[in-house]
C-alpha positions in Angstrom: -0.6 0.8 -90.6 -3.6 -0.6 -92.6 -3.7 1.3 -95.9 -6.1 -0.9 -97.9 -9.2 -2.4 -96.4 -11.3 -4.9 -98.4 -14.9 -5.8 -97.7 -17.8 -7.5 -99.4 -16.7 -11.2 -99.5 -18.9 -14.0 -98.5 -20.7 -17.1 -99.6 -22.9 -17.2 -102.7 -24.4 -19.8 -105.0 -23.2 -20.4 -108.5 -24.7 -17.9 -110.9 -25.0 -15.3 -108.2 -23.3 -11.9 -107.8 -21.1 -10.1 -105.3 -19.4 -6.7 -105.1 -16.1 -6.3 -103.4 -14.9 -2.9 -102.1 -11.4 -1.7 -101.4 -11.0 1.6 -99.4 -7.6 3.3 -99.7 -6.0 6.4 -98.3 -6.2 9.4 -100.6 -2.5 9.5 -101.3 -2.3 5.9 -102.2 -5.4 6.0 -104.4 -4.3 9.1 -106.3 -0.7 7.9 -107.0 -1.2 4.3 -108.0 -3.0 1.9 -110.3 -5.4 -0.3 -108.4 -6.0 -4.0 -108.9 -7.7 -7.1 -107.7 -5.9 -10.4 -107.4 -7.1 -13.8 -106.1 -5.5 -16.8 -104.6 -7.1 -20.2 -104.3 -5.8 -22.8 -101.8 -2.5 -24.3 -103.1 -2.5 -22.0 -106.1 -0.5 -18.9 -107.1 -1.9 -15.4 -106.7 -3.1 -14.2 -110.0 -4.3 -10.9 -111.4 -8.1 -10.6 -111.8 -8.5 -7.0 -112.9 -6.6 -3.7 -113.0 -7.7 -0.1 -113.3 -5.3 2.8 -113.9 -5.7 6.6 -113.2 -7.3 7.3 -116.6 -9.8 4.5 -115.9 -8.4 2.1 -118.5 -8.9 -1.5 -117.4 -7.4 -4.9 -117.9 -9.1 -8.2 -117.1 -7.9 -11.8 -116.9 -9.4 -14.0 -119.6 -11.3 -16.1 -117.0 -13.4 -13.1 -115.8 -14.0 -11.2 -119.0 -17.7 -10.5 -119.5 -18.5 -11.4 -115.9 -16.5 -9.0 -113.7 -16.1 -5.3 -113.7 -13.5 -3.1 -111.9 -14.3 0.5 -111.2 -13.0 3.3 -109.0 -14.7 6.2 -107.2 -12.2 9.0 -106.6 -14.5 10.9 -104.2 -14.6 7.9 -101.9 -11.0 6.6 -102.5 -12.6 3.2 -103.2 -12.1 0.5 -105.9 -14.8 -2.0 -106.6 -15.0 -5.4 -108.2 -18.5 -6.3 -109.4 -18.6 -10.1 -109.9 -21.5 -11.6 -111.8 -22.3 -15.1 -113.0 -20.0 -16.5 -110.3 -18.7 -20.0 -110.7 -17.3 -22.5 -108.1 -13.9 -22.0 -109.6 -14.0 -18.3 -108.6 -13.7 -19.4 -105.0 -10.5 -17.8 -103.5 -9.2 -15.1 -101.3 -9.4 -11.8 -103.2 -6.8 -9.2 -102.5 -6.8 -5.5 -103.3 -3.4 -4.0 -104.4 -2.0 -0.5 -105.1 0.6 -0.8 -107.8 3.5 1.4 -108.8 6.2 1.2 -111.5 8.7 2.4 -108.8 7.8 0.4 -105.7 6.5 -2.9 -104.5 2.7 -3.1 -104.4 0.7 -2.4 -101.2 -1.6 -5.3 -100.4 -4.9 -5.4 -98.5 -5.6 -8.2 -96.0 -7.8 -10.2 -98.4 -11.5 -11.1 -98.3 -12.8 -14.7 -98.8 -15.2 -15.4 -101.7 -16.8 -18.9 -101.7 -19.1 -20.0 -104.5 -21.1 -23.1 -103.9 -22.4 -25.4 -106.7 
């Protein structure tokens, strides 16, 4: 059963912008913190941004000032607005629903490629 569905990835030039979306089921969205991770070829998967139920946010240092995570409860959707994109942002971006009690639920990933 697919519980998280990402969209919005694609190819952009350096300095451009892209918005990723992650649609979740209502129960998953309401009970969990939501986050975006990314994984480049041959690299570890790393946290990009996280948003919890009170809308508090956390960002990796390498995206601060450029990326913004937000959530729309009416649509059960989490967004990642990515501005001033750099070639090193190229990766597969994954949505995750996180819990203190259970392993995270992962989306299938969406490819983001930034050309120089």
